[in-house]
VOPAGU-2260 file (C-alpha; in pm, 1 decimal, decimal comma):
REM VOPAGU-2260
SITE   aa  ch    i         X         Y         Z
SITE  MET   A    0    -719,4   -1745,5    2343,2
SITE  SER   A    1   -1004,9   -1854,5    2120,1
SITE  SER   A    2    -986,5   -1914,2    1745,7
SITE  ASN   A    3   -1295,7   -1699,8    1688,2
SITE  ILE   A    4   -1461,8   -1417,4    1878,3
SITE  SER   A    5   -1769,1   -1498,8    2083,4
SITE  ARG   A    6   -2082,7   -1289,5    2042,3
SITE  ARG   A    7   -2043,7   -1167,6    2400,2
SITE  ASP   A    8   -1686,2   -1050,0    2342,3
SITE  PHE   A    9   -1783,7    -894,1    2012,4
SITE  LEU   A   10   -2049,6    -681,9    2179,3
SITE  LYS   A   11   -1792,4    -556,6    2429,3
SITE  LEU   A   12   -1568,6    -419,4    2158,6
SITE  SER   A   13   -1561,7     -45,0    2114,6
SITE  ALA   A   14   -1367,7     117,9    1833,2
SITE  THR   A   15   -1279,0     409,4    2060,7
SITE  THR   A   16   -1150,8     178,3    2334,9
SITE  LEU   A   17    -952,3     -33,4    2092,7
SITE  VAL   A   18    -791,6     265,8    1930,3
SITE  GLY   A   19    -678,6     384,3    2270,1
SITE  LEU   A   20    -554,3      45,0    2384,1
SITE  MET   A   21    -403,7    -122,4    2083,4
SITE  LEU   A   22    -276,9     133,7    1834,1
SITE  PRO   A   23      54,8     320,4    1865,0
SITE  ARG   A   24       4,0     604,6    2111,5
SITE  ASN   A   25     149,1     884,2    1898,9
SITE  LEU   A   26     -75,7     792,3    1605,3
SITE  LEU   A   27    -375,0     966,7    1758,9
SITE  SER   A   28    -195,1    1258,6    1916,5
SITE  ARG   A   29    -275,0    1486,0    1618,7
SITE  LEU   A   30    -618,4    1348,8    1530,6
SITE  ASP   A   31    -965,4    1415,1    1661,3
SITE  ALA   A   32   -1132,4    1136,8    1859,6
SITE  ASP   A   33   -1472,3    1270,1    1753,9
SITE  PRO   A   34   -1684,4     984,1    1607,3
SITE  ALA   A   35   -1792,9    1217,7    1326,5
SITE  THR   A   36   -1430,2    1240,8    1215,0
SITE  ARG   A   37   -1406,8     862,4    1198,1
SITE  ARG   A   38   -1724,9     842,8     990,9
SITE  ASN   A   39   -1597,8    1111,2     752,7
SITE  PRO   A   40   -1219,8    1080,2     775,0
SITE  GLN   A   41   -1034,1    1364,3     612,8
SITE  LEU   A   42    -721,7    1329,6     403,4
SITE  LEU   A   43    -413,1    1300,8     619,7
SITE  GLY   A   44     -45,9    1276,0     540,7
SITE  ARG   A   45     208,9    1035,5     688,3
SITE  VAL   A   46     567,3    1159,4     680,3
SITE  LEU   A   47     780,2     908,7     488,5
SITE  LYS   A   48    1130,3    1004,2     604,3
SITE  ASP   A   49    1300,9    1190,8     885,3
SITE  GLN   A   50    1418,8    1548,3     831,1
SITE  ALA   A   51    1158,0    1625,4     566,2
SITE  PRO   A   52    1154,3    2006,8     542,4
SITE  LEU   A   53     835,0    2205,5     592,3
SITE  TYR   A   54     858,9    2533,0     399,0
SITE  THR   A   55     667,2    2858,4     433,7
SITE  ALA   A   56     553,6    2827,8      68,8
SITE  PRO   A   57     549,2    2552,3    -197,7
SITE  SER   A   58     908,1    2620,4    -298,9
SITE  GLU   A   59    1243,5    2491,7    -179,1
SITE  GLY   A   60    1372,1    2846,8    -202,7
SITE  THR   A   61    1160,9    2963,6      90,6
SITE  ALA   A   62    1231,3    2949,5     462,5
SITE  ILE   A   63    1209,8    2617,9     646,7
SITE  LEU   A   64     961,8    2623,3     933,5
SITE  THR   A   65    1060,6    2287,9    1079,6
SITE  GLU   A   66    1180,9    1940,0     989,0
SITE  LEU   A   67     923,3    1662,5     994,1
SITE  VAL   A   68     977,0    1322,5    1154,8
SITE  LYS   A   69     899,3     985,8     995,6
SITE  ASP   A   70     548,5     855,9    1073,0
SITE  GLN   A   71     418,4    1186,6    1203,6
SITE  ILE   A   72      55,9    1234,1    1096,5
SITE  HIS   A   73     -64,9    1573,0     971,5
SITE  ARG   A   74    -381,2    1704,3     809,1
SITE  ILE   A   75    -346,3    1780,4     438,4
SITE  THR   A   76    -525,2    2113,7     411,1
SITE  ASN   A   77    -429,3    2214,2      56,9
SITE  VAL   A   78    -282,3    2060,7    -258,0
SITE  THR   A   79     -97,9    2281,2    -504,7
SITE  THR   A   80     189,6    2283,6    -755,2
SITE  GLY   A   81     536,0    2413,2    -683,0
SITE  LYS   A   82     597,5    2769,5    -795,2
SITE  ASP   A   83     946,8    2699,0    -928,4
SITE  ASP   A   84     936,3    2319,5    -935,5
SITE  THR   A   85    1047,0    2173,5   -1268,2
SITE  SER   A   86    1043,8    1807,0   -1162,8
SITE  ALA   A   87     808,5    1546,3   -1312,9
SITE  ASN   A   88     612,9    1551,8    -986,9
SITE  ARG   A   89     524,8    1913,0    -902,3
SITE  VAL   A   90     262,4    1842,7    -634,3
SITE  TRP   A   91     303,1    2001,8    -290,8
SITE  TYR   A   92      92,2    1957,1      23,4
SITE  GLN   A   93       4,6    2216,4     282,1
SITE  LEU   A   94       0,9    2054,5     626,2
SITE  ASP   A   95    -223,4    2165,9     913,4
SITE  GLY   A   96    -297,8    2496,7     740,9
SITE  ALA   A   97      63,5    2601,3     796,1
SITE  GLY   A   98     369,7    2513,9     589,7
SITE  TYR   A   99     424,7    2319,5     267,3
SITE  THR   A  100     622,6    2009,3     179,8
SITE  HIS   A  101     671,5    1821,5    -146,7
SITE  SER   A  102     430,9    1531,7    -197,8
SITE  ARG   A  103     721,7    1289,6    -246,0
SITE  ARG   A  104     776,7    1307,6     130,2
SITE  ILE   A  105     414,8    1234,3     229,4
SITE  GLN   A  106     190,2     928,3     194,9
SITE  PRO   A  107    -176,5    1037,1     167,7
SITE  VAL   A  108    -372,9     832,6     423,4
SITE  ARG   A  109    -699,6     824,1     614,4
SITE  MET   A  110    -800,3     713,6     963,2
SITE  GLU   A  111   -1078,6     457,4     917,5
SITE  THR   A  112   -1140,1     205,2    1191,8
SITE  ASN   A  113   -1335,3    -114,2    1124,6
SITE  THR   A  114   -1575,2    -348,0    1302,2
SITE  PRO   A  115   -1394,2    -681,1    1354,5
SITE  ALA   A  116   -1529,7    -987,4    1175,2
SITE  LEU   A  117   -1663,1   -1273,5    1385,6
SITE  THR   A  118   -1514,8   -1544,1    1163,8
SITE  ILE   A  119   -1271,3   -1580,6     873,8
SITE  PRO   A  120   -1328,9   -1809,5     571,2
SITE  GLN   A  121   -1151,3   -2144,4     591,6
SITE  LYS   A  122    -908,2   -2057,4     312,0
SITE  GLY   A  123    -855,5   -1707,2     443,6
SITE  CYS   A  124    -934,8   -1372,1     284,4
SITE  LEU   A  125    -770,0   -1047,2     184,9
SITE  GLY   A  126    -740,9    -755,0     424,0
SITE  GLU   A  127    -629,0    -395,5     373,3
SITE  ILE   A  128    -481,7    -158,6     633,8
SITE  THR   A  129    -709,8     147,6     665,0
SITE  ILE   A  130    -527,7     359,8     923,7
SITE  PRO   A  131    -193,7     542,4     882,1
SITE  TYR   A  132      -1,9     258,9    1047,1
SITE  VAL   A  133     -33,2     -24,5    1295,4
SITE  ASP   A  134     228,2    -234,0    1475,4
SITE  ALA   A  135     239,2    -609,7    1410,2
SITE  TYR   A  136     344,0    -868,7    1667,2
SITE  SER   A  137     459,9   -1230,0    1675,9
SITE  SER   A  138     177,1   -1357,5    1898,5
SITE  LEU   A  139     -92,2   -1248,7    2143,4
SITE  ASN   A  140      79,5   -1363,7    2461,8
SITE  THR   A  141     241,1   -1127,1    2709,9
SITE  LYS   A  142     591,4   -1199,9    2574,9
SITE  ARG   A  143     502,1   -1115,9    2217,6
SITE  LYS   A  144     766,0    -949,1    2002,2
SITE  TRP   A  145     721,6    -644,9    1783,5
SITE  LEU   A  146     790,7    -744,8    1422,0
SITE  TYR   A  147     694,1    -469,8    1178,5
SITE  ARG   A  148     499,1    -151,9    1131,0
SITE  PHE   A  149     230,5    -198,3     864,4
SITE  TYR   A  150     123,0     104,9     663,2
SITE  TYR   A  151    -193,7     238,9     507,6
SITE  ALA   A  152    -304,7      58,8     186,4
SITE  SER   A  153     -79,0    -242,1     244,0
SITE  THR   A  154    -257,9    -576,4     205,2
SITE  PHE   A  155    -227,6    -912,6     381,1
SITE  TRP   A  156    -386,3   -1256,3     376,6
SITE  VAL   A  157    -602,6   -1299,1     688,1
SITE  THR   A  158    -613,7   -1652,5     828,6
SITE  ASP   A  159    -800,7   -1611,6    1158,3
SITE  VAL   A  160    -959,3   -1372,7    1406,2
SITE  ARG   A  161    -874,2   -1414,7    1773,6
SITE  SER   A  162    -950,1   -1244,1    2100,6
SITE  ASP   A  163    -690,0   -1185,8    2370,8
SITE  GLU   A  164    -736,5   -1209,0    2746,8
SITE  ASN   A  165    -903,3    -865,6    2745,7
SITE  GLY   A  166   -1154,0    -956,2    2477,0
SITE  VAL   A  167    -975,8    -741,5    2219,8
SITE  ALA   A  168   -1001,6    -864,4    1859,5
SITE  TRP   A  169    -687,4    -935,6    1658,0
SITE  TYR   A  170    -642,3   -1066,2    1305,3
SITE  GLU   A  171    -391,6   -1340,4    1236,7
SITE  LEU   A  172    -209,7   -1271,1     909,1
SITE  LEU   A  173       5,2   -1492,5     691,2
SITE  ASP   A  174     364,9   -1386,1     636,5
SITE  ASP   A  175     378,9   -1517,8     281,6
SITE  ARG   A  176     757,2   -1483,7     271,5
SITE  ASN   A  177     852,9   -1686,3     578,7
SITE  TYR   A  178     520,7   -1869,2     630,5
SITE  THR   A  179     488,2   -1751,4     987,8
SITE  LYS   A  180     216,0   -1532,7    1143,0
SITE  PHE   A  181     161,0   -1165,7    1215,3
SITE  TYR   A  182     -95,7   -1031,2    1462,6
SITE  ILE   A  183    -256,7    -686,5    1444,4
SITE  PRO   A  184    -559,1    -521,0    1610,2
SITE  ALA   A  185    -859,9    -608,0    1395,2
SITE  ILE   A  186    -999,3    -255,4    1382,7
SITE  SER   A  187    -698,4    -145,5    1176,7
SITE  MET   A  188    -789,7    -367,1     880,6
SITE  ARG   A  189   -1076,7    -381,6     632,6
SITE  LEU   A  190   -1163,3    -725,1     496,6
SITE  VAL   A  191   -1196,9    -684,7     120,0
SITE  PRO   A  192   -1534,0    -826,6       2,1
SITE  ASN   A  193   -1534,0   -1078,0    -282,5
SITE  ASP   A  194   -1735,8    -857,0    -516,8
SITE  GLU   A  195   -1463,6    -591,7    -491,5
SITE  LEU   A  196   -1215,4    -846,2    -629,7
SITE  ALA   A  197   -1416,7    -921,4    -943,5
SITE  ALA   A  198   -1227,0    -890,9   -1271,9
SITE  LEU   A  199   -1272,0    -570,3   -1472,9
SITE  SER   A  200   -1381,7    -607,8   -1837,7
SITE  PRO   A  201   -1377,6    -990,8   -1818,4
SITE  HIS   A  202   -1557,7   -1013,3   -2154,1
SITE  ILE   A  203   -1254,2    -870,7   -2337,0
SITE  PRO   A  204   -1029,3   -1148,4   -2477,5
SITE  TYR   A  205    -692,8   -1152,3   -2305,2
SITE  GLN   A  206    -517,8   -1107,0   -2641,3
SITE  ASP   A  207    -686,0    -765,4   -2683,1
SITE  LYS   A  208    -565,5    -611,2   -2356,6
SITE  GLN   A  209    -224,2    -448,8   -2340,1
SITE  LEU   A  210     -12,4    -236,1   -2106,9
SITE  VAL   A  211     254,2      -6,2   -2250,5
SITE  ILE   A  212     516,1     139,3   -2015,0
SITE  ASP   A  213     716,5     436,8   -2140,8
SITE  LEU   A  214    1039,7     454,7   -1940,0
SITE  ALA   A  215    1129,9     802,7   -2061,6
SITE  LYS   A  216     790,2     950,1   -1972,9
SITE  GLN   A  217     737,9     727,0   -1665,8
SITE  THR   A  218     385,0     644,1   -1774,5
SITE  LEU   A  219     170,8     333,2   -1812,9
SITE  THR   A  220    -102,7     319,6   -2075,0
SITE  ALA   A  221    -373,7      51,7   -2079,5
SITE  LEU   A  222    -520,7     -30,3   -2419,4
SITE  ILE   A  223    -787,6    -253,6   -2566,4
SITE  GLY   A  224    -672,4    -304,6   -2921,2
SITE  GLU   A  225    -558,4      43,2   -3023,7
SITE  LYS   A  226    -804,1     223,3   -2795,3
SITE  VAL   A  227    -648,3     393,7   -2493,0
SITE  ILE   A  228    -841,0     312,2   -2174,5
SITE  THR   A  229    -631,3     504,5   -1922,5
SITE  THR   A  230    -284,6     646,8   -1864,7
SITE  MET   A  231    -117,2     677,9   -1525,7
SITE  ARG   A  232     217,6     780,9   -1382,9
SITE  VAL   A  233     458,2     515,4   -1257,9
SITE  SER   A  234     802,7     487,4   -1102,5
SITE  THR   A  235    1032,2     237,6   -1272,8
SITE  GLY   A  236    1383,9     119,4   -1194,9
SITE  ILE   A  237    1667,6     355,6   -1113,5
SITE  ARG   A  238    1925,8     319,2   -1389,5
SITE  LEU   A  239    2279,6     368,6   -1266,6
SITE  GLU   A  240    2585,6     423,5   -1485,7
SITE  GLU   A  241    2744,1     103,9   -1357,6
SITE  GLY   A  242    2427,6    -104,1   -1394,3
SITE  GLY   A  243    2184,2    -105,0   -1107,9
SITE  PHE   A  244    1810,1    -142,0   -1107,3
SITE  ALA   A  245    1695,1     -70,6   -1460,3
SITE  THR   A  246    1351,0    -201,1   -1555,2
SITE  PRO   A  247    1393,0    -450,9   -1840,6
SITE  LYS   A  248    1271,4    -350,9   -2186,2
SITE  GLY   A  249    1077,5    -589,9   -2408,2
SITE  ALA   A  250     748,7    -777,9   -2437,0
SITE  PHE   A  251     614,6    -973,9   -2140,1
SITE  ARG   A  252     288,7   -1107,1   -1990,8
SITE  THR   A  253     132,9   -1084,8   -1644,1
SITE  ILE   A  254     181,4   -1454,7   -1580,4
SITE  ARG   A  255     160,5   -1459,1   -1198,0
SITE  LYS   A  256     -45,4   -1248,6    -959,4
SITE  ARG   A  257     -79,3   -1197,3    -584,8
SITE  PRO   A  258    -307,6    -956,5    -398,4
SITE  CYS   A  259     -30,4    -916,7    -138,4
SITE  ARG   A  260     336,4   -1003,3    -104,2
SITE  HIS   A  261     616,1    -970,4     150,0
SITE  MET   A  262     904,5    -848,5     -69,4
SITE  VAL   A  263    1263,4    -875,0      53,5
SITE  ALA   A  264    1600,8    -811,4    -109,1
SITE  PRO   A  265    1945,7    -794,9      57,9
SITE  PRO   A  266    2178,8    -498,6      12,6
SITE  SER   A  267    2400,0    -514,4    -294,8
SITE  GLU   A  268    2688,2    -325,2    -454,4
SITE  PHE   A  269    2429,8     -99,5    -618,9
SITE  GLY   A  270    2240,8      10,0    -309,7
SITE  THR   A  271    2051,8     -75,5       5,6
SITE  GLY   A  272    1814,5    -369,1      23,8
SITE  TYR   A  273    1453,6    -364,4     139,9
SITE  ASP   A  274    1209,1    -555,6     358,4
SITE  LEU   A  275     852,1    -463,0     264,4
SITE  PRO   A  276     560,3    -665,7     405,4
SITE  GLY   A  277     216,4    -629,1     253,2
SITE  VAL   A  278     307,1    -498,0     -92,0
SITE  PRO   A  279     -37,5    -467,2    -255,2
SITE  TRP   A  280    -177,9    -581,2    -590,0
SITE  VAL   A  281     121,4    -758,9    -745,6
SITE  CYS   A  282     133,8    -861,7   -1113,2
SITE  TYR   A  283     458,2   -1040,2   -1204,8
SITE  PHE   A  284     569,4   -1031,0   -1566,6
SITE  THR   A  285     917,4   -1191,1   -1554,2
SITE  VAL   A  286    1028,9   -1524,1   -1415,1
SITE  ASP   A  287    1277,5   -1355,1   -1182,2
SITE  GLY   A  288    1011,7   -1147,6   -1007,2
SITE  VAL   A  289     984,9    -809,8   -1178,7
SITE  ALA   A  290     629,1    -688,1   -1124,6
SITE  LEU   A  291     374,5    -410,6   -1133,6
SITE  HIS   A  292     259,7    -335,6    -778,5
SITE  GLY   A  293     126,5     -79,1    -537,1
SITE  THR   A  294     366,6     131,3    -331,7
SITE  TYR   A  295     325,9     278,8      15,9
SITE  TRP   A  296     689,2     381,2      84,8
SITE  HIS   A  297     710,7     673,4    -157,9
SITE  ASN   A  298     474,9     913,4    -330,6
SITE  ASP   A  299     687,0    1039,8    -620,0
SITE  PHE   A  300     526,5     883,6    -926,3
SITE  GLY   A  301     662,8    1010,1   -1255,0
SITE  VAL   A  302    1018,6     975,2   -1120,9
SITE  PRO   A  303    1226,9     649,7   -1124,4
SITE  HIS   A  304    1253,1     497,1    -776,4
SITE  SER   A  305    1237,6     118,4    -787,2
SITE  HIS   A  306    1472,9    -178,0    -789,5
SITE  GLY   A  307    1336,8    -271,3   -1134,0
SITE  CYS   A  308     966,9    -315,6   -1067,0
SITE  ILE   A  309     696,4     -76,1   -1181,7
SITE  ASN   A  310     564,2     119,6    -882,9
SITE  LEU   A  311     207,3     251,6    -887,7
SITE  THR   A  312     -17,8     417,5    -635,2
SITE  PRO   A  313    -211,0     148,3    -444,9
SITE  GLN   A  314    -534,4     261,6    -613,3
SITE  ASN   A  315    -386,6     237,1    -963,5
SITE  ALA   A  316    -217,4     -93,2    -884,6
SITE  LYS   A  317    -551,0    -237,5    -773,8
SITE  TRP   A  318    -710,1    -130,4   -1101,9
SITE  ILE   A  319    -426,7    -293,5   -1300,7
SITE  TYR   A  320    -454,7    -610,9   -1089,9
SITE  LEU   A  321    -828,1    -640,7   -1158,3
SITE  TRP   A  322    -813,2    -534,4   -1524,4
SITE  THR   A  323    -528,7    -758,8   -1635,7
SITE  THR   A  324    -550,4   -1132,1   -1687,9
SITE  PRO   A  325    -550,8   -1387,0   -1544,3
SITE  PRO   A  326    -832,1   -1304,2   -1299,4
SITE  VAL   A  327    -747,7   -1422,5    -947,9
SITE  PRO   A  328   -1018,5   -1606,5    -749,2
SITE  PRO   A  329   -1105,7   -1410,9    -430,4
SITE  ASP   A  330   -1007,8   -1705,1    -208,8
SITE  GLU   A  331    -655,1   -1735,9    -354,8
SITE  TYR   A  332    -345,8   -1537,2    -257,4
SITE  TYR   A  333    -140,3   -1673,4    -547,3
SITE  PHE   A  334    -248,0   -1751,9    -902,8
SITE  ALA   A  335     -64,0   -1830,5   -1227,7
SITE  ASP   A  336    -180,9   -1868,6   -1585,9
SITE  ASP   A  337      -9,2   -1841,0   -1923,0
SITE  GLN   A  338    -293,1   -1625,9   -2065,8
SITE  GLY   A  339    -169,2   -1305,6   -1909,6
SITE  THR   A  340    -207,4    -951,9   -2036,5
SITE  ARG   A  341      67,7    -835,4   -2270,3
SITE  VAL   A  342     314,6    -584,3   -2118,6
SITE  ILE   A  343     532,6    -375,2   -2350,7
SITE  ILE   A  344     820,1    -182,8   -2190,1
SITE  GLN   A  345     999,1      64,6   -2412,7
C-alpha cells in the first residue's frame, strides 16, 4: 500500500470500474450507468427513514402505493406543494414519475463521481461527498471493518490518498472526534478547491455583519447594518415541556468554526442520542458547542428538529460559513477568533 498513487496506477483507474467495485451494490441498482448521466447528473432523492409512505398524490389523505426503505435512491421527477398540507414545509416530491412523498423524508442528492487526486497537501484538505452515500472502513487491508455510511454533502478532512492491492484509489480521512482514520473510495469525494473557501464580503467590518434567528418563524436573516442580505429557513431545537433541546436565546458570536465535524451525543432522559460524522460547515456560537451547521439527516427546514443547534441545508450552511467571521484558512480544519459575527436568537 503506497502513500500516494503512481502515474501508472492512476491511468488504470476507471470511474465505471470503481463504481462497480467499491460502492455499495444497491446504490446503482436504480441509476443509469450511461456516462452522459454522470456528466449531467439529475436530481435524485435518498430515503431518510424506513416506512416512508409513497402516496398516489401529494396528500396524506390519498392511497399509499408502497412504503419506502431507508437509503433507497429514486429519481425526483416533480416538485410541488401539498394540496391540503398546512405545515411550515409544504414541499412534496414525485419519485420516478409515480407516487409522491413529503420532502421531509427525502434528501435531495446527485450521483457525481470524481477523478482521484494524485497527492494530498501536507496539512490535508477538505473533501465533500458527491454521491448519495458511500461506506467507510477502518483500513485498506482484507480484514478491514465497516465503520459508517457517509452521506451526500457531508464533509471530511482528507489526509492522504492511497491505492490498494488492486490499484484502486482511496482517500484517508481524519475522524476529528476520535483522531483515528476513515477510508473511502476516492471517486466518491470531491476535493474542495481553495478558491471555493474564500471568505464572502471580506471587506465588510465584522461589527457590521449580523445573523438574526427567529425561533417562532424558524428563519435566519443575514444583515449588513440594517440591510437584509438574505433570509433562509432553519430548524432549531425541539422544545419539550419538561425541558429538552431548546435553542438558547440571546446575543452570541461565531467564535469557532470548522468545515467538518464528527458530532456525537449519548442518549438522555429527553431523547435518543446521535452519532453524525462529517457534519458540514460548522459555526459555533456558544462555549458548550451550540452551532449553525449543515444537515444531511433531515430535509424539513422551517420545523424544529435539532438538539439545540441551528440546522441549515448544506448549501445555506456553506454560505453562512463563508460569509461570517472569522474567515477560516483553507488549510485549517479548526479556527477560533474573538472577532466573530454577531448572532441574535429571539
